[in-house]
N, C-alpha and C positions, 0 to 999 in steps of 0.2 A: 151392304146393309143399307136399306132405304130409310129416310127420315120423313115424317109428316111435314108438309109445307109450312105449317104454322110454327114449327120448331126451328126452321132454318135461320131466320134473323137472329134469334137468341144464340144459336149455336155458333154462328159467325162472330157475334159480339164476344162470346166467351173465347173463341179461338184467337181473336185479336189481342185480348187481354193476356191470355196465356203466352202468346208469341212475344209480347213486350216483356213479360216477366222472365221468359227463358232466354231472351237475347243477352242478358247479362252473364250467362254462363259461358265460360271460356271454352275454346276449341270446338265448339258446336255452332254451326251456321245453318239456320233454317231457311228454306226457300219459301216461295209464296204459298205452298200447300201445307197447312198446319198439321195435316195428318201424315206427312212424309217423314219416315224415321231418319234420324241422323246419327252417324257413328264416327269413329276415328280409328286410324291405324295404331297399332301398338308394337313395341319392340321389347323383348324379354330375353334374358340369358337362360341357358339350360339349367334346370333346377329351381328357377325363380317362379314368381306368381304374376299372372297378368290379369287385369280387370277389363272386361268388355262392357261398354255402356252404350245403350240405345235409347234415344229420346225422341219424343214428338212434341210439337208446340201445343197441341190441343188434344183433348181426349173425347172419344165418342163411345167410351166403355168397351172398345175393342181391345183384345189382349195382344201384347207384344210377345214375340218368340225369337229365341236364338237357336241357330243351327250351326253345326260344325262344317269342316271342309268337305266331309262326305255327305252333306245335306241331312245329317241325322239331327233330330230335334234335341237340344240340350235342356232348355227350359221353355215352358209355355206359361206365361204369367208367373205365378209362384210355384208351379208344379214342375218337379224334375221329371224329365222324360228319358234321360239316359243314365244308366246305372254306372256312374263313374264318380267315385268319392272325391276325386281331385277337383270336380266342378261343383261350386257352391253358389247359392243365391246371395247376392250382395245387397240389392235393393229392388223392390217392385212397387211401383205406383201406377196411377193411371197414365202418366206421361213418361215413365222411365222403367227400363228393365236392365239391371246390371248384374253380371255374374263374374265369378273369379275362377281361374284355372290354375291350380297349384302344381308344383313339381313338373314344370313344363319340360317337355322333351322335343327333340328335333322333329319328331313326327307330328307335333302339334302345330307346326308352321303351316300357314295357308290362309285362305280367305273364309271368313265367318260371315253369316248372313243374319240380319235382323229383319223380321217381317211383322206387319200389322195386317190383320185380316179384315180389311174394309173392302168395299166394292169400288174400284178394283183393289186387289191386294197390292200393298206398297212394300218395297224392300230397300234395304241399304246394306252395304258390305264393308267389312273392316278386315284389313290384312294384318295378320300377326307374324312378325319376323322373329325367329328364334336364333339367338347368337350361340354358336358353339364355343365354349370356354376353353381356351388353350391350356394344355398341361404345362407344368413347370419345366423350364428349359433344361436340357442336359448338355454338358460340355464334355467333349471327347478330344483326343489327340495329344493330350499332355501326359507323358508317362514318367519322366524323371527330370532331374536338374538339367539345365542347359548352360553351356559355357558362354562367358561374355563375348558378345559379337555374333552369337549364333541366332538362328531363326526358329521361331515357334509358330506352329500352325494349329489353331483351335477350331473345332466345329461345334456349333450350337444347334440343337434340334428341339422343336416344340410341336406336339401333335394335338389334334382335337379342336382346332380353331375353325370358326365359320363367322364371317369371312376370314380369309387367310390373315394370320397375325403378322406383325412387323417385328423383326428382331433387331435389337440395338446392342452395341458393344461399348464397354466402359473400362478405362484404367483409372481406378479410384473414382474421382468425380469427372474425369475428362472423357468425353465421348470419342470413340475411335471409329474409323471407317472400315468396314469389312466389305467382302464381296457382295454383290446383289443377292437377295434372298432367292432360294430355290423353293418353289411351291409344288407339292405333290398331293394328288387326290387320294384319300384313304379308300381302299376298295370296300364297296358295300355300304359306305357312309357318305353323308353330305358334308363331311369335315375335311380339313386339310392338314398336312404336315409341312412345316416350314423349316428350311435348313439354311444356316448362314455360316460363313467361314471367315476367319480372321488370321492374317499372317503379320508378324512383327519381329523386328530385330531387337534383341534385348541387350541392355548394358547393366553395369553394376548397380545403377540406381533403380533398376527394376527388381532387384532381389527383394523377396517378400511382398511384391506388389500383388494386389488382387485384380484379376481380369474378370469382369462380370458380363453376363449375357442377360438382358432383360426383354420381356415380352410386352409389346405395345398393342393393345386391342380394346375395342369399345366396351367389351364386357368386364374389363379390369380397371381398377384405379392405378394411377402411375406408381410403378415400383412394386406392384402387388406380387408379381412373380419374377424372381431374379435368382440367378445362380452365380456363385463366385468361385474362381479357381486361383489359388495362390501360385505364384511363380517363384522358383528358386534358381538363382543365377550363380554360377561358379566364376570367381574372378581372382586375379592376382592381388596380393596384399599391398596396402599402403603402409609404408614403414616410417616411423618416427622414433627418435631416441629420447627417452625421458630421464633427465638427471635427478639424483636424489636431492641435490641442493643446487640452488642458483649461485652459491658462493663457495666453491670448493677451496679449501685452505690446505696449505702445506702441513704435512704431518698428520692429517686426519684421514679417517676411512672415507671411502667414496664409492657409490654404486650408480651404474647406468643401466637402464632397462630398454630393451628393443621391443617396441610396440608394433605388432603387425596386424592390421585390420583387413582380413580377407575372408573368402568363403571357398574352401574350409579354412579354419585357423591354421597359421603356420606351424609346422612341426620341426623345422630345422633352422638354426641360426648360426651365422658365421661372423665372428668379430675380427676386425683388422684395424691397424693404424696406418693412416695414409703416409706414404713416403717413409715407411719404417716398420719395425716389428713391435709387437705389444710389449710394454714394460715388464720386467721380471716379476714385479709385485702385483701385476694385474692378472686376475684369474677369471676364466670364462666359466659361467655356470648357466648353460642354456641360453635364455634370453637376457641374462644378467652379465655385466662385466664389473667385477669387484676389485677395488684398490685397497690393499691393507694399510698403506701409508702413502699419501700423495707426496710427490716431489715436483719441483719445477721442471725437471726433465720429462715429466709425463705430459707436458703441454703438447697440443697437436690436434689434428682432425681424426676422429674415430669413425669407422664405418661398420654398419651392421647390415648383413644380407639375410632376408627372411625368405623361406621356401615353403609353399603350401601344396606342392605337387602340381599346381596349375601354372605357376610361374615364380620367378625370383625377382624381388625388388629390394632396393638398397636405400638406407637412410644414413645421415651423417650428423655428427655433433662435434663442435670445437670446444676442447677442454682448455681452460685458462686457470691455472692454479694461482691462488692469491697467497700473500705472506701469511705465515702461521701466527698463532696467538702470541708467541714469544717476541715477535718482531713488530707487533702492533701495540701502540700505547692504548691501554684499556682505560677509557674515560672513568669507569667506576673505580678502578684501582687508583688512578690519579686523584680522584676526588677524595678517596679514603686516606691516601698518603698525605694530601694537603691538609686534611682535617687533623691527622695525627701530628703533623709538624706544628700547626698552630697551637695545638694543646700543649706540646712540649715547650714551645717558645713562651706561652703564657705562664706555664709552671716555673720556668727559669726566671722570668721577670718577677714573678711573685716572690721567689726565694731571695732574689737579689734585693728587692725592696725590703723584705723582712730583715735581711742581714744589715742593710743600711740603717734601718730604724734602730736595730739593736746597737750598732756601733755608735750612733748618735746618742743613744741613752747612756751607754758606758762612758763615752767621751764627756758628756755633760756632767755625770757624777764625778768623773776624774777631775775636771776643771774646778768643780765646786769644792772638792776636798783639798786641792792644791792651794786654792785661795785662802782657805782657813789656816793652813799650815804656815803660809807666808806671814799672815798677820800675827800668828802666835810667836814666830821667831822675832819679829820686831818688838813684841811686848816683852820678850825675855831680856832685852837691853835695859829695861827699867829695873829689873830685879838686881842687877849687879851694880847699879849706879849708887854712889854714896849720897847724892843729892839730886835735886830736880834738874839742875842744869846739866849735870852729867848724863842723866837719863835721856834728856832731849837730844843731847849730842850723840849718845849711843843709838837712839832711835833713828836719827838722820844718817848716821854713817858709822855706827858703833863698831861694826865688824872691821871696817877698814882701819879704824883707830886701833882696834885690838890687835890687828895684824901688825900695824906699825909699832904698837907698843911691845908686841911680842918680839918683833925683830930688834927692837931697841934694846931689850934686856939681853937678847942673844948676843 
């Protein structure tokens, strides 16, 4: 399209201004030709939506056009040219034409062309890369439980990836190293199937462990597709003997239990006494050994052997019988007896004090009464005296005189 000469200066001025305004837009770099379309490459996953944008620095009222990989026109300005509802107009201005393609398929991958019909026609190309989304990984090779020390070989398979996915193995959160991935092309498709193999020797600590296979691919977020396989390991039991009490006493009942931690659980228990036979009063009841009445002769080392069909393991316990309750001073009983003794002593002392008080009272009354009688007998001497002098004599020693006098007349 030709322009009059008088319009050229103003057109170039407009072009320069438009170029400066457009230079702030990211990912688009314009060259010295303001009418040269500019595009950028895009990457999208299968099933996603991609946006194709074409811009020019200046507008001369010419329309922009998008064409597909087969050079079929998709949009000419605001007009749809291809009847494909997946393709929609996103934006159309004098300097930009943007379209979207939804539900992208692998067949949509390729080079798309943006054109502006000036003289000469100017074009730009954008490559659309479509990522094939890998399927959820499948783990095979594990059929049943495996015995401790055995080897497990697992195979992980994921199909539909493009480019080929990377498979990773994990035991819980620990990453494991498997064999290098095997990549196979899917017939008639542009996608790949990836196969990875993992071999490991298992121990009892691996029982109920989750072995996981995860897919690593640009179309996925980390951990988006992951499959877990629990592992069951058979192992011999760990055996311990659990006493009913930590202080077994003579004359009491007592029970010991044989604890077997294995996979599967033990089904058979054998009790023995080291360097001797089981006591007569000790009875075996499966995983229990019961004593009806402990005796000092029961002291010794007891052994329990547990069998779970995978293997047999043995545990031991040393029994040391303590003195019975009759031979041990009970602090509570002593305290009670001491309290009773003090009460009895206090009562006896109180009775004795009461008796002494009573005796003192009786003795005091007795002394008072005897003193009165003595004085009365002295006064009686005055009654028999003919005169005062005789009364005085009788009062001072009248009885003796009377005896003398009585002896005298005899």
